[in-house]
DRENBADO-288588 format. One record per residue (C-alpha): residue in one letter; x, y, z; residue number from 1. Coordinates in steps of 0.05 Angstrom, whole numbers, plus 5000, padded with zeros to 4 digits. Each point is the difference from the previous one (the first is absolute). Example, Ala and Ser with C-alpha at 12.3 -4.5 7.8 and 13.67 -1.06 7.14 Angstrom:
{"A",{5246,4910,5156},1}
{"S",{5027,5069,4987},2}
END
This chain:
{"M",{4276,0642,5646},1}
{"A",{5002,4966,4933},2}
{"E",{5032,5039,4943},3}
{"E",{4951,5030,4949},4}
{"R",{4996,4969,4931},5}
{"V",{5042,5038,4949},6}
{"D",{4968,5019,4933},7}
{"V",{5052,5002,4944},8}
{"F",{4986,5019,4929},9}
{"T",{5040,4971,4943},10}
{"D",{5005,5011,4926},11}
{"G",{5042,4985,4938},12}
{"A",{5009,5037,4935},13}
{"C",{5031,4982,4934},14}
{"S",{5009,5036,4933},15}
{"G",{4997,4949,4943},16}
{"N",{4989,4936,5040},17}
{"P",{5056,4980,4994},18}
{"G",{5035,5065,5009},19}
{"P",{5026,5046,5055},20}
{"G",{4960,4989,5063},21}
{"G",{4992,5022,5072},22}
{"W",{4969,4975,5065},23}
{"A",{4979,5036,5064},24}
{"W",{4967,4990,5067},25}
{"A",{4979,5049,5052},26}
{"V",{4965,5004,5068},27}
{"A",{4960,5064,5014},28}
{"N",{5043,5045,5044},29}
{"G",{5050,4943,5005},30}
{"P",{5056,4964,4964},31}
{"R",{5004,4990,4926},32}
{"G",{5046,4970,4947},33}
{"S",{5009,4998,4925},34}
{"G",{5047,4976,4945},35}
{"G",{5002,4979,4928},36}
{"E",{5031,4961,4943},37}
{"E",{5022,5017,4930},38}
{"T",{4963,4942,4968},39}
{"T",{4941,4967,5034},40}
{"T",{4924,4990,4997},41}
{"N",{4942,5031,5036},42}
{"Q",{4983,4935,5035},43}
{"R",{5071,4993,5026},44}
{"M",{4998,5069,5028},45}
{"E",{4934,4989,5035},46}
{"L",{5029,4937,5031},47}
{"Q",{5065,5035,5020},48}
{"A",{4961,5055,5035},49}
{"A",{4960,4952,5042},50}
{"L",{5063,4959,5017},51}
{"E",{5041,5060,5020},52}
{"A",{4945,5028,5043},53}
{"L",{4991,4935,5038},54}
{"R",{5074,4992,5009},55}
{"A",{5002,5069,5032},56}
{"L",{4939,4997,5044},57}
{"E",{4991,4956,5059},58}
{"G",{4936,4980,5039},59}
{"E",{4930,5002,4971},60}
{"V",{4999,5028,4930},61}
{"T",{4945,5012,4948},62}
{"V",{5029,5008,4930},63}
{"H",{4956,5044,4956},64}
{"S",{5015,4989,4926},65}
{"D",{4963,5017,4936},66}
{"S",{5029,4937,4968},67}
{"T",{4952,4942,4997},68}
{"Y",{5060,4959,4978},69}
{"V",{5030,5009,5069},70}
{"V",{4937,5003,5043},71}
{"N",{4964,4942,4969},72}
{"C",{5058,4952,5011},73}
{"F",{4988,5007,5075},74}
{"V",{4926,5011,5002},75}
{"D",{4984,4943,4952},76}
{"K",{5060,4958,5025},77}
{"W",{5032,4989,4931},78}
{"Y",{5064,4984,5036},79}
{"E",{4971,4935,5029},80}
{"G",{4995,4970,4931},81}
{"W",{5068,5026,4980},82}
{"L",{5032,4967,5061},83}
{"R",{4962,4936,4991},84}
{"R",{5023,4995,4928},85}
{"D",{5072,5019,5016},86}
{"W",{4995,5070,4972},87}
{"R",{4959,4981,4938},88}
{"N",{4936,5037,4981},89}
{"S",{4934,4970,4981},90}
{"Q",{5027,4987,4930},91}
{"R",{5060,4963,5030},92}
{"K",{5047,5056,4977},93}
{"P",{5052,5033,5045},94}
{"V",{4969,5057,5041},95}
{"A",{5023,5066,4970},96}
{"N",{5040,5046,5046},97}
{"R",{5015,4944,5049},98}
{"D",{5062,5036,5024},99}
{"L",{4956,5052,5030},100}
{"W",{4939,4960,5016},101}
{"E",{5039,4948,5040},102}
{"P",{5030,5047,5053},103}
{"L",{4935,5039,5003},104}
{"I",{4958,4938,5013},105}
{"D",{5051,4972,5048},106}
{"L",{4999,5064,5040},107}
{"Y",{4923,5000,4999},108}
{"L",{4995,4928,5025},109}
{"S",{5050,5014,5056},110}
{"R",{4956,5058,5023},111}
{"Q",{4933,4977,4974},112}
{"H",{4964,5021,5064},113}
{"E",{5027,5070,4993},114}
{"I",{4995,5017,4926},115}
{"E",{4939,5018,4959},116}
{"F",{4993,5022,4928},117}
{"Q",{4946,5048,4977},118}
{"W",{4985,5026,4931},119}
{"V",{4993,5075,4990},120}
{"K",{4973,5030,4937},121}
{"G",{5057,5037,4963},122}
{"H",{4996,5071,4975},123}
{"S",{4936,5012,5039},124}
{"G",{5022,5057,5045},125}
{"D",{5027,4958,5057},126}
{"E",{5055,5045,5029},127}
{"M",{5048,4944,5019},128}
{"N",{4990,4961,4936},129}
{"D",{5014,5062,4961},130}
{"L",{5061,5013,5040},131}
{"V",{5032,4932,4989},132}
{"D",{4981,5003,4927},133}
{"A",{5036,5067,4993},134}
{"M",{5061,4971,5037},135}
{"A",{5004,4939,4956},136}
{"V",{4993,5043,4936},137}
{"E",{5055,5045,5025},138}
{"E",{5046,4940,5011},139}
{"A",{4985,4973,4930},140}
{"A",{5016,5067,4969},141}
{"K",{5071,4996,5028},142}
{"F",{5014,4945,4950},143}
{"K",{4971,5034,4938},144}
{"P",{5047,5032,4949},145}
{"S",{5009,5074,5008},146}
{"P",{4970,5044,4945},147}
{"S",{5070,5013,4973},148}
{"A",{5010,4927,4989},149}
{"E",{4937,4994,4958},150}
{"T",{5009,4994,4924},151}
{"G",{4934,5034,4984},152}
{"S",{4976,4938,4964},153}
{"S",{4954,4973,5055},154}
{"P",{4931,4984,4973},155}
{"S",{4938,5037,5022},156}
{"A",{4946,4966,5039},157}
{"E",{4959,4991,4937},158}
{"T",{5051,4974,4949},159}
{"G",{5054,4956,5030},160}
{"S",{5051,4961,4960},161}
{"S",{5007,4925,4990},162}
{"P",{5061,4955,5007},163}
{"S",{5042,4981,4942},164}
{"A",{4984,4932,4968},165}
{"E",{5073,4991,4982},166}
{"T",{5028,5013,5070},167}
{"G",{4945,4965,5039},168}
{"S",{5005,5055,5053},169}
{"S",{4951,5008,5056},170}
{"P",{4937,5038,4984},171}
{"V",{5007,5075,5006},172}
{"G",{4948,5054,4997},173}
{"P",{4968,5053,5040},174}
{"V",{4995,4997,5075},175}
{"A",{4929,4980,5015},176}
{"P",{4959,5063,5014},177}
{"W",{4958,4963,5052},178}
{"P",{5020,4978,5070},179}
{"I",{5031,4932,4987},180}
{"D",{4987,4974,5071},181}
{"R",{4924,5008,4987},182}
{"A",{4998,4970,4930},183}
{"I",{4970,4932,4982},184}
{"A",{5003,4975,4928},185}
{"V",{4952,4953,4966},186}
{"T",{5016,4947,4947},187}
{"G",{4977,4933,4977},188}
{"V",{4963,4959,4948},189}
{"R",{4967,5026,4937},190}
{"E",{4934,4968,5017},191}
{"M",{4975,4994,5072},192}
{"D",{4946,4951,5021},193}
{"D",{4943,5021,5046},194}
{"E",{5036,4980,5065},195}
{"Q",{5062,5036,4980},196}
{"R",{4962,5063,4981},197}
{"E",{4961,4998,5068},198}
{"A",{5066,4991,5038},199}
{"L",{5032,5057,4963},200}
{"T",{4941,5045,5014},201}
{"E",{5005,4983,5074},202}
{"A",{5075,5014,5001},203}
{"I",{4994,5068,4968},204}
{"A",{4939,5019,5040},205}
{"G",{5040,4984,5061},206}
{"L",{5053,5053,4983},207}
{"D",{5000,5065,5038},208}
{"P",{4978,5056,4952},209}
{"G",{5034,5051,5046},210}
{"Y",{5067,4965,5001},211}
{"D",{5010,4944,4949},212}
{"I",{5016,5009,4926},213}
{"L",{4986,4949,4946},214}
{"V",{5051,4996,4943},215}
{"S",{4980,4969,4934},216}
{"G",{5031,4990,4933},217}
{"L",{4929,4997,4968},218}
{"R",{5012,4937,4961},219}
{"R",{4934,4967,4980},220}
{"G",{4975,4953,5054},221}
{"T",{5018,5004,5072},222}
{"E",{5038,5066,4994},223}
{"L",{4945,5038,4964},224}
{"D",{4946,4970,5045},225}
{"G",{5040,5016,5062},226}
{"A",{5008,5072,4978},227}
{"E",{4926,5007,4990},228}
{"L",{4986,4971,5068},229}
{"A",{5048,5050,5031},230}
{"V",{4963,5057,4968},231}
{"T",{4933,4970,5021},232}
{"H",{5022,4995,5073},233}
{"G",{5035,5067,5003},234}
{"V",{5071,4972,5005},235}
{"P",{5051,5047,4968},236}
{"L",{5024,4969,4934},237}
{"A",{5069,5004,4970},238}
{"V",{5011,4978,4928},239}
{"V",{5066,4977,4969},240}
{"L",{5003,4995,4925},241}
{"P",{5057,4968,4960},242}
{"Y",{4996,5053,4946},243}
{"P",{4949,5052,4976},244}
{"D",{4932,4976,4978},245}
{"P",{5008,4925,5009},246}
{"A",{4926,4987,4991},247}
{"S",{4991,5035,4933},248}
{"R",{4982,4936,4963},249}
{"W",{4955,4970,5054},250}
{"P",{4926,4988,4986},251}
{"R",{4958,5062,5010},252}
{"Q",{4966,4979,5064},253}
{"T",{5065,4977,5033},254}
{"L",{5034,5063,4977},255}
{"A",{4946,5042,5033},256}
{"R",{5011,4962,5065},257}
{"F",{5077,5013,4993},258}
{"Q",{4988,5074,4988},259}
{"G",{4951,5005,5058},260}
{"C",{5054,4973,5047},261}
{"T",{5055,5045,4973},262}
{"S",{4953,5060,5008},263}
{"A",{4985,4980,5072},264}
{"A",{5072,4985,5019},265}
{"K",{5032,5046,5051},266}
{"W",{5069,4985,4972},267}
{"T",{5022,4976,4931},268}
{"V",{5071,4979,4983},269}
{"T",{5016,4985,4927},270}
{"L",{5066,4966,4987},271}
{"E",{5039,5004,4934},272}
{"G",{4989,4930,4976},273}
{"D",{4998,4979,4927},274}
{"P",{4931,4988,4972},275}
{"G",{5032,4955,4947},276}
{"T",{5021,4950,5055},277}
{"P",{4941,5003,5047},278}
{"S",{5017,4937,5040},279}
{"V",{5070,5025,5016},280}
{"S",{4973,5069,5018},281}
{"V",{4947,4970,5045},282}
{"K",{5051,4958,5037},283}
{"R",{5042,5061,5012},284}
{"R",{4939,5038,5022},285}
{"D",{4984,4945,5050},286}
{"A",{5072,4999,5027},287}
{"W",{4996,5076,5012},288}
{"M",{4931,4992,5033},289}
{"W",{5023,4947,5049},290}
{"T",{5053,5049,5027},291}
{"S",{4945,5053,5012},292}
{"V",{4953,4960,5047},293}
{"V",{5005,4961,5063},294}
{"G",{4948,4947,4984},295}
{"V",{4963,4967,4942},296}
{"I",{4933,4968,4992},297}
{"V",{5011,4940,4953},298}
{"V",{4941,4964,4968},299}
{"G",{5006,4930,4972},300}
{"D",{5076,5003,4987},301}
{"Q",{5039,4960,5052},302}
{"A",{5066,5008,4963},303}
{"A",{4994,5075,5003},304}
{"A",{4980,4997,5073},305}
{"N",{5060,4958,5016},306}
{"N",{5048,5046,4962},307}
{"L",{4971,5063,5033},308}
{"D",{5005,4968,5068},309}
{"E",{5073,4983,4987},310}
{"Q",{5011,5074,4983},311}
{"G",{4976,5018,5071},312}
{"L",{4933,5027,4982},313}
{"G",{4938,4987,5041},314}
{"V",{4958,4954,4957},315}
{"I",{4925,4992,5006},316}
{"E",{4987,4938,4957},317}
{"I",{4932,4983,4971},318}
{"P",{5006,4930,4970},319}
END
């Protein structure tokens, strides 16, 4: 008699992205595994979880993951293009996280007739998904500083701090109050044409209101339009501002749109930028924002799309 197909659930967690992270996999009433790293990303932990599960399990296996980053690679066969282009993405840039993707894809191809990937909606009450989520979070917590090691200067979720212009240090600030693995940012040109606007509308309308989160800096143009579309389509909105009241001098009508989005936002993070140097503060805000999402919708800005792709983010590019 043929062996029954095994259903394994996998998940990854990360605090800060990059930051302390954990991965986990489990079979109901069966084996399980978990681990973590001191400095990693959510995407790497999702990949590690799937890789470790398939290394441990033989025969026919269905991997259930709430990461579209993992699942879509196999369902939509992203790997075929990567292999054809010698591990370059569609923008001809090196594939991010190749050190994990390569062994995972090799393993999958060697057992292609046995392995399936299936997306499961995260945080939706699925008992096994909740279990591996808790396991991954527990592993990540092992690498966090103990309370006694804290200085007491950590910023709140509302008022993070910015890096020093003199030191050029990495952006610091609050840990994102939303689940990073579900967050998609939006950025792009100041003025969209009709085709770009239609494509952005379709992209945001295609998000899952019960799972996905749209993160916007609310700059005029793509970011403000994207935030309004999220509100229209019921997608939870997160707003990241470089400093308090950045729209105070905007025209009245545009200011009203800005205020409507901030009022509708489920989360608002205001960093401690300097209004006297808005361009510098916005760049720092963007740097923080990219560490707090797993993907970005980029409209009309190929340079930004390439840069974000190189950072390992999932990029939805609207030319």
